[in-house]
N, C-alpha and C positions, 0 to 999 in steps of 0.2 A: 504493500500500500504506500503510495506517494502522497505527500501533502504540501499544500501551499498555505501560507498564512495571509489573511486579509486584514488590512489596517485602515483606520481613518485617523490621519495624522499619527499620533503615538498610541492610539487605543486599538487593541486587538478586537476585530469585528467577528471573525469566524475562521473556519478552516475549509478549504476546497480540497477534496480528495479524489484520487484516481486509483482504482485497484488494478490487478494484473490483467483483467479482462476489459480494461479501458472503460469501466463503469464509473461514473462520477457522482459524488455526493457533496453536499454542503451542510454545515451546521454552524449556528451562531455560538460564539464563545459565551460562557456563563457570565463573565464580567460585562460583556456588551449588553446582554439582556437586562442587566441591572443598571446600566449607565444612564444617567439622566439625559444625556445628549443622543441616546440611541435612535436609530432610524433603520428601516428595512432596506436591504439592497434594492429590492424591487417589490412591487405589489404582489408578484407571484411568489415571493420569498418572505412571507410575513414573519414578524418577530415571534418565533416559537422555539421552544426547546425540543427540536426534533431534527432528524436527518432527512434532508430533501433528496428526492430521487434523481436519477440520471437526466431525464429530459428537462425537468423544471430547473435543475441546477445549470445545465448547459444553456438554457434559454437566457440566463443572465450573463454567464461568463463567455460563451461563444460569441455573443453579440458585442463584446468589447474588441474583437479582432478585426483586422482588415479582411477583405473578401476577394474572391476570384483570383485573377492573375497576380495581383499584388501580394496576396497571402502566399500563393504558390511559390513565387520567386523568393520571398524571404525565407520560407521554410526550406526550400531547396538549397539556397546559398549558405544558410546557417545550420543545416541539418537538424531542423526543428520540426517535429511532427505532432499535429493535433493541438487543440486549444490549451490543454494543460501545460504541455512543454513550451508552447509559445508564451504563455503568461509567466512561466517560470523564468524566461529570459527577458521579457519585455513588459512585465506587468507593474512596474514601479510607478507609472504615471498614466493611469487609465483615464478614460472619459469619466467625468464626475470626480468624486472625492476620495476614492479608495486607491490604496497601493497593495499589490499582490507580491509577496516575497517568499523566498525559500526559507525553511526553518533555519534558525541561527542568525538570520539577518533581521535587523530592525530598521524601521523608517529613519531616514536622516532628516532631521528637522533643524534647520540652521537659519539664523537671522542674517547671515552674511549674503546669502543668495549669490554665491560665486558662479561665474559663467565662463564659458570657453567658446571662442568664435569657431563657427563651422567652416570647414574648407569648402567654399562654394564651388570650386572647380569640380568637385565630385557631383554636385547637384547639376550643374550645367552640362557636364560631360554625359551624365546619364540621360538628361533630356535630349541632347543631341543624338545619342545613339538609340533613343526610344526604349531605353531600359528603365527599370524601376529605381527611382530615387530612394525610396524607403529601403529597398534591398541594398543599394550601394552604401547607405549610411548605417546599415545594420551592425557592422562591426563595432562602431564607436557610439552608436545611439541606442540607449536602452529605453527611449521614449517613443516606441513604435506601436503601442497598443491604441491605435485609432481606428474606429470602426468605419466600414464603407468600402466601396469598390474603387474609389478614385485614389490615385497616388498622392500621398501627403505625409507630412511628418510634424510632430509637435516640437516647438522650440520657444525661444524668447527673441522678440524683435525689438531692437532699440535703434532709432535714427537710421533705419535702412540697413542695419547689420543684423545678421542672424547668429544666435548663440544657443548653446545648450547649458543648462545648469549642471554644476559638478558636485553639488552637495545635497542632492535630494530635494531641492526646491521645486515647486510646481512650474511646469511650462505655462506660458501665458498666451501663446499664439499657435495657430495651426497654419502651416505653409502648404498651400495646394499647388500642385504641378499642372501645367497645361495637359489636357487629355491627349494621349498618344494615339491619334487617329488622323489619317490624312484628310478626311472629309469633315472633321469636327474642328473648325478653326476658332481660335480666340476664345476658348472656354473661360480663361481667366477674366477677360474683359466682360464677357457675357454674364458670368456669375456676379462680378462686382456691380455691374449695372442693375441686375435684378435685385440684389440686396439693397442698393441705394434707393431703387424705386419703391421697394416694400417699406423702407423707412419713411420715404416721402409721403406715402399714403397713410401713414400712421400706425404701421405694424411694428411690433418689437422685433428687431433683427440683430444678428451678429454683425458687429462692425468690421468693415474690411477696407483694404487699400491694395493697390497694385504696386509691387516692387519691380521696377523696370531694370533690365540688365540684358545679358545675352539672350535670355528668355524671360518672359514676364512670369512673376509668381504672385499668387493671391495670398495676402497676409490677412488672416481672420483672427480677430481678437477673441479669446476664449471667454464666453459668458459664464462658464462654470468656475470662475475664480473671483475672489474679492481681495481688497487691500485693507489691512487693519490700520490702526492709528499710527503705528510705527513704520508704515510703508512696506510691510511684509505681505506677500501674496499667500492666500490660502485657497483650498479647494472647496467647491460646493458640489453636493451630490446630485446626480441626474440619472434618469432611466428613460430609455426611449420607449415608444409605445409597443414595440415587440417584446422587450424585456418585461414591461409592466403586465403583459398578457400571456407570458410564458411561451412566446413564439420564437423559433430559431430564425436566424437571418435568411436562410434559404427560402423562407415563406414570408418575406417582407412585403411581397406584392399580393394583392387580392387574388389575382389569377393563378398564383402559385400556392393557394391555400391559406394566405395570410388574412389579417383583419380587413373587414370592409368598412365603409364610411360609418355605418350605423354602429358597429362595434366600437370604433374609435370615439364616436360622439357619446355613446353610452358610457365609455370609460371615463371621459371627462366629467360627465354628469354624476357618476357614482363616486368619483375619487375626490373631487375638490370640495372644500367647505361651502356652505350655502352662500356666504357673503361674496365668494369669488366665482361661484358657479355660472351665473348668468353671463357675466362679463367674459368668462373663459369659453363658454359655448359660442358666444358671438365671435370671439377671436378665432375659434376653430372654423366657423363659417367664412370668416374673412380670409383665412389661410386657403381654404378650399376655393373660394372665388378668385383669389389672386392667382393661384396656380393654373386654374382653368383659363384665365384671361391672358396670361403671359405665355401659355403653351409649355408649362413645365409638366411633362408627362412622366417624370421620374420622381414624383412626390409621394413616395411610399411611406409605410408606417414607421420606418426607422428615422424618417425626417421630421418626426414629432417627438418631443420629449417633455417630461416633467422635471422641473428644477426645484430642489429643496432649498429654500431661502430661510432667513430668520423668522419669517412670518408663516412658513409652511409651504406646501407644494403649490406650484403654479406652472402654467404652460411656459416652457422655455422660449427664449427668443428664437425666431425662425432662422433656418440655415439651409444650405444646399439648395438655393433657388437658382434655377437655370432655365432659360428659354430653349427647351430641347427641340421644339418643333421647327426651328429654323434649319435644322439638319435633316434633310429629306430621308436619309437612310435610317433614322431612328423611328421608333414606333409612332403611328398616328393615334394610338389608343391611350386614353388617360389612365393613370395608375389605378383608379377606382371606377367602378360602375356608378354612374349617376342614374338612378332609377334602374332601368334594365339595359342601358347602353354604356359602353366605354369609348366608342369611336366619337371623337369630338364633333365631326360633321353630322352625326346622327343624334346629338344631344340637343333637345329643344325644350319647350315649355312643359310638354307632357312628362318628360324624364325628370325635370326639376320638381314638378308637382309630386311625382312618385317618390322622389327622394325626401321631400318634405313630409310625406306620409310615413315613410320609414323612420325618419327622425322623431316623429310625433310632435311636430311643430305646426304652427298656424300656416295656412295656405299663403303663399307669396313671401314668406319670411326669407327663404333662401334666394328666391328670385330678386327680392328687394336688395339683398346683400350684393348679389352679382351686379345689378344695375348701378348701385352706389359705388361699388369698387371700380366698375368700368369708368364711371364719371371721374373718380379720383385719379385713376391711372392716366386718363386722357388729359387731365388738368396738370399733372406733374411730369409726365413723360417728356414733353417737348423741351422744357427748360433743362431737365436733367440730361437729355440726349445732346442738347447744344453744348452743355458743359463738358460732357464726356468727349465729344468730337473735338472740342478745342484743346482739351488736355491730352488726348491721344489721337492726333490728326491722321496717323498712318493706319489706324484700326478701322476695318470695314464692317465689322460685325454689327455695329450700332444701326446701320441702315437696314440690315436684315431683320433685326429686332423691331425696328420702327414699322417695317412693312407687315410683320407678323401681328403686332399689336393692332394695327389698323384693320387687319382682316378678320379679327376675332370678335 
């Protein structure tokens, strides 16, 4: 039996185990169950004195890992196999608040926040050769436990320079690499524009900027961090909607067996306190409307999260916003069915009314949100587009986004 210890700052949260048959279990440490600051890792792993089984355990821990080709390349180059071994190597700075360490190792909590500059030639050479940046940095970077299929790594960005902490301090930024596909151009600028547009229409979003160089990088400020009175960064815990519902990452899409819109809507309604519930449900409908209108057909359930703040759980700022429909080779189908349809060209008033019935909300509630979001996007997009074109005059993707917004 192999085990890993899960920590929140210096407090032991629990133990992640793997037996000889690769069966995984998790249990909370007795001290954590008595800790006044305790919280569950996910809604699917409630604070109980019991051993959770393989699938429900993996639904949390496996969702901390990269996905697809990025995961395959790291595992191959570093001879790491499976979620347990991956987290044994790279679990010290996961999404959210926890650190996952091998027995005998304790979290390093330092007020010095010492940093070391990254050799950016490794990053740019990997982009040039269309290989994985995360894999290239794997030897020196223990901060690789970032979920998702896109190539990225966690770091600290200061004044345009990229660093790694050397004393266990939290990373503060996520560095996203241009998508390696000949027909998917300017993904960095695309995502930056969509995040800025979402903020302009009043949605809480992760803050981003473009770091220009031999290849553009998207620098996203981590919202699961906060700074104390002494200027020290701390972690905030989060769980995505797959983790919250006990779903593995392979099922993050509805058409792959994952949560549908009603299940996600009901999750928000059942989870958040009464005072925050109505506002949060409205925010969920805004997220849905925004993604429909910008053509983000990759807005799956891992792109929604709960964030644990000092006042309790809330919907996390939105992230991974990208106008995917400007790329013809990507799917014309939305990530979720609206009523009985997922092809955008076939979604009309009837489907919206069907979805309203599924949500159990008044007729025209969702339709009104979509109409209002369309108005806000039209009001904000022109000036934002103008600023982006002025700042990045050589980038052509903005015209394609502009055409897509006008057509929807």
